[in-house]
MILUM-252182 format. One record per residue (C-alpha): residue number from 1; residue in one letter; y, x, z. Coordinates in pm, 1 decimal. Layout:
N
<gulum n="NUM" res="a" c2="Y" c1="X" c3="Z"/>
...
# end
This chain:
69
<gulum n="1" res="m" c2="7743.6" c1="10459.0" c3="8531.3"/>
<gulum n="2" res="v" c2="7920.8" c1="10504.9" c3="8863.8"/>
<gulum n="3" res="d" c2="8032.1" c1="10202.0" c3="9057.1"/>
<gulum n="4" res="f" c2="8388.9" c1="10314.5" c3="9142.2"/>
<gulum n="5" res="d" c2="8449.8" c1="10001.1" c3="9346.5"/>
<gulum n="6" res="a" c2="8185.0" c1="10116.1" c3="9600.1"/>
<gulum n="7" res="l" c2="8362.5" c1="10453.0" c3="9659.6"/>
<gulum n="8" res="p" c2="8615.1" c1="10509.5" c3="9935.4"/>
<gulum n="9" res="a" c2="8979.3" c1="10498.7" c3="9834.6"/>
<gulum n="10" res="l" c2="9004.5" c1="10875.2" c3="9819.1"/>
<gulum n="11" res="i" c2="8741.3" c1="11123.3" c3="9722.4"/>
<gulum n="12" res="s" c2="8730.3" c1="11498.7" c3="9718.4"/>
<gulum n="13" res="v" c2="8793.0" c1="11686.0" c3="9395.3"/>
<gulum n="14" res="p" c2="8443.9" c1="11834.5" c3="9393.6"/>
<gulum n="15" res="k" c2="8295.2" c1="11486.1" c3="9440.6"/>
<gulum n="16" res="a" c2="8517.1" c1="11353.3" c3="9154.5"/>
<gulum n="17" res="a" c2="8399.1" c1="11640.4" c3="8934.9"/>
<gulum n="18" res="q" c2="8034.2" c1="11552.7" c3="9011.4"/>
<gulum n="19" res="l" c2="8091.3" c1="11185.2" c3="8927.8"/>
<gulum n="20" res="l" c2="8276.0" c1="11261.2" c3="8611.4"/>
<gulum n="21" res="g" c2="8027.1" c1="11524.3" c3="8500.3"/>
<gulum n="22" res="l" c2="8282.4" c1="11804.1" c3="8496.7"/>
<gulum n="23" res="s" c2="8301.1" c1="12153.0" c3="8648.0"/>
<gulum n="24" res="r" c2="8491.8" c1="12173.2" c3="8969.9"/>
<gulum n="25" res="a" c2="8791.8" c1="12352.5" c3="8809.3"/>
<gulum n="26" res="i" c2="8867.4" c1="12091.2" c3="8546.1"/>
<gulum n="27" res="p" c2="8974.3" c1="11805.5" c3="8785.1"/>
<gulum n="28" res="y" c2="9196.7" c1="12045.3" c3="8970.5"/>
<gulum n="29" res="r" c2="9361.8" c1="12135.2" c3="8632.0"/>
<gulum n="30" res="f" c2="9402.0" c1="11770.5" c3="8548.6"/>
<gulum n="31" res="a" c2="9541.4" c1="11702.0" c3="8895.2"/>
<gulum n="32" res="a" c2="9800.2" c1="11981.5" c3="8855.3"/>
<gulum n="33" res="s" c2="9912.0" c1="11835.8" c3="8528.5"/>
<gulum n="34" res="a" c2="9925.7" c1="11481.5" c3="8680.8"/>
<gulum n="35" res="d" c2="9665.3" c1="11356.1" c3="8426.3"/>
<gulum n="36" res="l" c2="9428.6" c1="11269.2" c3="8716.2"/>
<gulum n="37" res="p" c2="9592.7" c1="11067.3" c3="8996.2"/>
<gulum n="38" res="t" c2="9564.0" c1="11246.5" c3="9330.8"/>
<gulum n="39" res="r" c2="9707.0" c1="11233.3" c3="9677.6"/>
<gulum n="40" res="r" c2="9776.4" c1="11532.0" c3="9897.6"/>
<gulum n="41" res="l" c2="9681.8" c1="11501.5" c3="10261.4"/>
<gulum n="42" res="g" c2="9774.0" c1="11807.8" c3="10460.0"/>
<gulum n="43" res="g" c2="9638.1" c1="12091.7" c3="10251.6"/>
<gulum n="44" res="r" c2="9369.9" c1="11889.4" c3="10079.5"/>
<gulum n="45" res="v" c2="9384.0" c1="11729.6" c3="9738.3"/>
<gulum n="46" res="s" c2="9203.7" c1="11401.9" c3="9700.3"/>
<gulum n="47" res="v" c2="9141.9" c1="11193.0" c3="9390.1"/>
<gulum n="48" res="v" c2="9230.9" c1="10822.5" c3="9396.4"/>
<gulum n="49" res="s" c2="8888.2" c1="10674.5" c3="9336.9"/>
<gulum n="50" res="s" c2="9001.7" c1="10350.1" c3="9175.1"/>
<gulum n="51" res="r" c2="9143.2" c1="10552.6" c3="8876.3"/>
<gulum n="52" res="p" c2="8870.5" c1="10787.5" c3="8745.4"/>
<gulum n="53" res="a" c2="8715.3" c1="10500.8" c3="8541.0"/>
<gulum n="54" res="s" c2="9049.0" c1="10458.4" c3="8361.4"/>
<gulum n="55" res="f" c2="9077.6" c1="10834.2" c3="8321.4"/>
<gulum n="56" res="l" c2="8735.5" c1="10842.4" c3="8151.3"/>
<gulum n="57" res="t" c2="8820.1" c1="10556.8" c3="7905.5"/>
<gulum n="58" res="g" c2="9160.2" c1="10714.3" c3="7818.9"/>
<gulum n="59" res="n" c2="9351.7" c1="10406.8" c3="7943.9"/>
<gulum n="60" res="a" c2="9673.0" c1="10583.2" c3="8041.2"/>
<gulum n="61" res="d" c2="9841.1" c1="10269.3" c3="8170.7"/>
<gulum n="62" res="a" c2="9567.0" c1="10193.2" c3="8421.2"/>
<gulum n="63" res="a" c2="9542.1" c1="10564.6" c3="8516.9"/>
<gulum n="64" res="s" c2="9912.7" c1="10585.9" c3="8604.8"/>
<gulum n="65" res="p" c2="10006.3" c1="10561.4" c3="8967.1"/>
<gulum n="66" res="p" c2="10161.0" c1="10233.9" c3="9065.2"/>
<gulum n="67" res="p" c2="10542.3" c1="10224.8" c3="9065.9"/>
<gulum n="68" res="t" c2="10713.2" c1="10288.0" c3="9403.1"/>
<gulum n="69" res="a" c2="10979.2" c1="10061.8" c3="9535.0"/>
# end
């Protein structure tokens, strides 16, 4: 099991795919449909590393991005 708390705040999509045991294309597909929380910095898409564990367990509430003020 991966210790998501030890990861940096944002990780690359290929790294997230590796950690989740998925092909590289699947996290991009989930990110495009907003099922996997991501942040865009410049032209790069990064996965919010505190959320993949919730994504794996299917806990949609914990996987949702926090509300903005």
